[in-house]
N, C-alpha and C positions, 0 to 999 in steps of 0.2 A: 211332572212325571217322576222327578227325583224322589219325591216323598214315597213313591211306591217301593223304592229300594232301601230307603233309610228309616222306614217306620218300624218301630220295635214294640213288642207286646210280651205278655207273660209266656206265650208259646215259645218265644226265642230263648227265654231263660230255661224252660223245660228241655229244649233241644240241647243247650250247652250242658246242662246237668246229665242228660242222657249220654252225651259223649263221654263225660267223666265216668259214669257208671259202666259204660261199655268198655272203656279203657281198663278200669280196675278188674272187671270180669275177665277180660282177655289175658291180662297179666297173671291172674290167678290160675288160668288154664295151662300156663306154661310151667314146665318142671324145672327149667333153667333159663338163664339170661333174661330174667324178668326186668331187671333194671335197664337193660339195653332196649327192650321193647317199650318200657315206660318212657324213656327218653325219645324213642322214635315217635311215640304217640304225641308227646309234647311238641316235637318238631312239626308233625303233621298238622296239629291244631294251629300252630303259629303260622304255617304257610296258608292254612285255610283263612285265617284272619287277614293275612297280607293280600291274598287273592281277592277276598271280599272287598277290601278297601280299594284295590285297583279297579274292581268291577264297578264300584259306585262312582269312582272318579271319571272313568271312561265308558259310560253307559252306552253311548252310540255305537261303539265298536266291540262291545263285550257280548260274546255268545251266551254267557250265563244270564245276562240281563234279558236277552231275547227269549231264551227258554222260559224264564219266569214270566215275562210280560205276556207272551202268547198264551201260556197256560192259565194265567190270572184272568185274562180277558175272554177266554174260550167259554162259550155258553152251551155247547152241545153235550152229548152224552160222553161218558168216559171211553167206551169202546170205539165210538165213531171217529175219534181223532186218529185212530190207526189207519183209517181209510184215506187219509190225506197222503198223497204219494210224495213224501219228503223223507230224506234219510234221518231227520231229527224227530219224526213223529213219535218214535218210541220213547224219546226223552220227554216229550210233552205228555205222553201217556203216563210216565212215572211221576211227573210233577203234579198232575191234576189232583190225585188224592191227597198229596201233601198240602196243597194250597186250599182246596175246597172242602176236604173232609177233616183234616187235622188242623186247618186254619193257620198254617205256618206262613210266616213272612219270608222275605228274600233271605235274611240271615238264617232263619230256621231251615229253609231248603238247602242252603249252603252246608250247614252242619250235617244234615241228613245224608247228602251225597258224600261228604267227607268221611262219615262213619262207614259207608260202603267201601270207600277206598282203604280205610284203616282195616276193615275185615280182610281185604285182599292182602295187605301187608302181613296180617296175622297168619293167614294160610301159608304164605310164602315162608314166613319165619318158622312155622311148624315143619315144613318140608326140609328146610336147610338144617335145622337142629337135629332132625332124624338122620340126615346124611352124615352129620358130623359125629354121630355116635361111634363110628368105626374109623374116623379120620383124625389126623393131628389137628390141634387147635390152630385157628387162622384168624388173623386180624382183618381179613377181607370182609368179615361180617359187618364191619363198620362202614362199608360201602353204602349201606341203607340210609345213611345220614346225608347223602347228597340232596341239597334242598330242592332242585328242580324235579327230582323224582316224586316228591310230595306235592310240589306246586301244581303239577299236571294230573294228580290223582286225588284231588281234594275238592274240586269245584262242581257246580251244576253242569252236567254235560255228559258226553260220551265216554271221556277218558277214565273217569272214576269207575263207571260201570264196567267198561271193557277190562280194566286192570283187575277188578275183583273177579270177573268171570274167567279170565285167563289164569289167574292164580288158583281159582277153584278147579279148573280143568287140570292144572299141574298137580294139585293136591290129590285129585281122584286117580290120576295116573300113578303117582308115586306110591300111594298107600293101597293101590290095587282095589279101588272101590268098584262096585258094579259098573259095567260098561255103559249102561243107560245114563248114569250120572254125568259121565264125560260128555255124551252127546246132548244131554239136556243143556249143559253150559254152552255148547256150540250152537244149539237152537236159539238161545237167548242172544248170543253174539251176532247171529245172522242179520236181524233187523237193523243193527247198528252199523256193522262193517262185515258184509257177507264175504269179502275176499279174505279177511283175517280168519273167519270161521272155516272156510274151505281150505285155506293154507294149513291151519293146525290139524284139521281132519286128515289131510293128505299125509302129514308127518306121522300122525297116529296110525293110519292104515299101513303105511310103508314099514313102520317100526314093528307092527304085529306080524305082517307077512314075512318079513325077513328076520324075525327074532328066532333065536335058537331054543327059546322056551316053547312049551307045547301049547298050541291053541287049536281047538277042534276046527274041522272044516266048516261046521255050522257057523261058528263065530266069525270065521274069515269071510264066509258068504254074506253074512249080515253086514259086516264092516264094508265090504265092497259095494253092497246095495245102498247103504246109507251114504257113502261117499258119492256114488253116482247121482243120487237124489240131490245132494248138496251142489254138485257140479251143474246139474240141470237147472236148479234154482238160480245159480249165478248167471247162467245163460239167459234166464228170464229177465234178470236185472239188466243185463246188457241190452236186451231187446227194448226195455223201457227207456234206456239212454239213447239208443239209435233206432232208426226205423226198421232196420233189418240187421241180423247178426253178421256184420261184416268186420273182419279184423282191422282192415285199413281205416274204416269209418270210426271204429271204436278207438283206435290209436290216435286218430286226429282229434277226437273228442277229449281224450286225456291230455294231449299236447296243448289244446286250446285252454283247458282248465288249468293246466300247469303254467301257461304263459300269464294267466290272470294273476296268479299268486307270485310269480317271479318279478312282477313290476312293483311289488310292495317294498317296504323298508327292509324286510328280512329276505328279499328275493335274491337269487343268483342265477346266472344264465348257464344252464347245463344242457342246452338243446343239442349241442354237437358232441357232448361227452359220451364216452363208452359206458356200458352198463356197470362195469367194475368201478369206474370213477364215481358214478352215481351212488353206488352202494357205500363206498368209502366216505363220500361226502355226507350221505345220510347218517352214517354211524358216528362220524368224528367231527363234523362241523356244526356250529361255527367254531373256528379257532380265533386266536387273538386278532389276526388281521381282518377277520370278518365282523368284529364287534362294532355295532353302531349305537348301542344304548346300554344301560347298566345291566339289563337282563341278559343281553348277549355276551357281555363281558363275564358275567357270572357263569353262563352256560359254557363259555370257552374254557374257563378254569375246570369245570366238571368234565369236559370232554377230554382233558389230559388224563383223568382217571379212567375214562372209557377206553382210551388207547391202551393204558396199562392193563386194564381188565382183559381186553381182547388179546393183547400180546401175551399175557400170562396163560390164557387158555390155549393159544397156539403153541407156546413153548411146551406146555404139559402134554399136548397131543403129540408132539415130536419126541417125547421121552418114552422109550420102549417100556421101562418098568411101570410108569404111570398108566400107559395104555393097557398093559397086561392086568393091572389091578382094577381097572375101571369096569363097571358093570355096563356093558354096551347096550343092553336092553333098554335101560333108562337114559343113558347118555345119547344113544342114537336118536331117540325121540326129540331130545332137547336140541341137538345139533341140527337135525333136519328142520325143526321149527325155526331156528335162527336163520338158516340159509333161505328157506322158502319165504319167510316174512320179510327179510332184508331185501331180497330180490323184488318181491311184490310191492313193498312200500316205497322203495327207492325210485321205482320207475315213474317218471312224471312228477317228481317231487323236487321242485326248485326253490322251495321256501324253507329257510333254515329254522324259522320259528315252528312251523308245522312238523319239521323233522325232529326237533327236540321233543315235541309233545308225543309224536308217534313212537319214538324210541322206548317209551315206557311200556309199550306192548311187547317188546323183545326182551326187556330187562329180566323178567322172571326166568326165562330160559337161559340167558347168559349166566345169571347168578347160580342157577341150578347146575349148569355145566361146570362152572368153576369149582364148586364144592364136590361134585362127583369125581373130578380129576385131582382133588386134594390128596396128597400122599396118605397112606394108611398109617395107623398107629403101629408101633413095632410089634405089639402083642398080636394084633390082627394080621399083620403081614406074615408073622411066623405061622399062624394057623392056615393061611391060604397059599403058602409058598409053593406047594405042589399041585395047585389047581390052576387051570388056564385062565379062569375069570373070577375075580373077587366079587362076592355078593354080600351086601349088608345083611346081617342076620335078621334085622327087623323087617326086611322086605321079602323074606321067604314065605 
């Protein structure tokens, strides 16, 4: 079976060359910070190779290997695989044409998913560079070089796809693209993680309803209807998990599933902890005293930067001048997304390895919030000193 994952062909060479071409193309699309994004792309590719090597060494416990193996051995039609009631069927659906149509091997599929993750980083980079047009320069931009952020967004599986779709949703929100583009990304997120889709939709709806900017009642009605449909679908998923929609039964299911992962090498017992402790544990652990292998040691080092990132955001929110200059139409959506996703993902999550992986879904909103709260340039501050809210001129 190992030969299934270590067999190489000319298609793998084409996949690597495609990554190189995509990297050059994306760098050329940027008007500034091209060298920074180039280094980011190199790091992303390095982590792809590292993850691929780990996956071939530990095939029996690798989700990537499972996605590839099932898709490789599947003999049914492309669409019919979606009828399999598994949360990973959408990933199999994406792998099938790569394997059976493009004839990509395990490495080629890895590179393909890695490019999707890289596209997510490019969209996030575009958003941050646009925010910085009216802001002071910041060294926080180098936060994108934390290795684990790339380790979990470069492999075959849910995380690279989710990261791209979340960054795409943030891109459509920031640049005020048509509303349907945002909900299209939510529609694609739903088969993978419907609770993440519903959470971001809720943040979007609340941001629009309470925004001081003008939105017609027709748009608000459509938004409310779409959110209710998403909420209804999430209830349908709950019905698939339990025989009847019972909150206690659903809670017991989550607790049982959580206990399964808490018994692993990266598990911690949070059964008696408050929700606040669970959120803090989700965001900032593992720390050094939790480390049990080299990946957790590296993650604990990165979590020190996560603490600094969140502390910086909190301090800027406490600063009256910064709050006055911030555009709360955009900042409100990011803060709501952080709060809703943190509360949702931390509940029933007692595995630090899974927590590190799922934090990549929150990172785009944290990074966006940080730069929205970045102090204005002196020239921009002078222009907006008599206005209650500062607005980036590119966002008008």
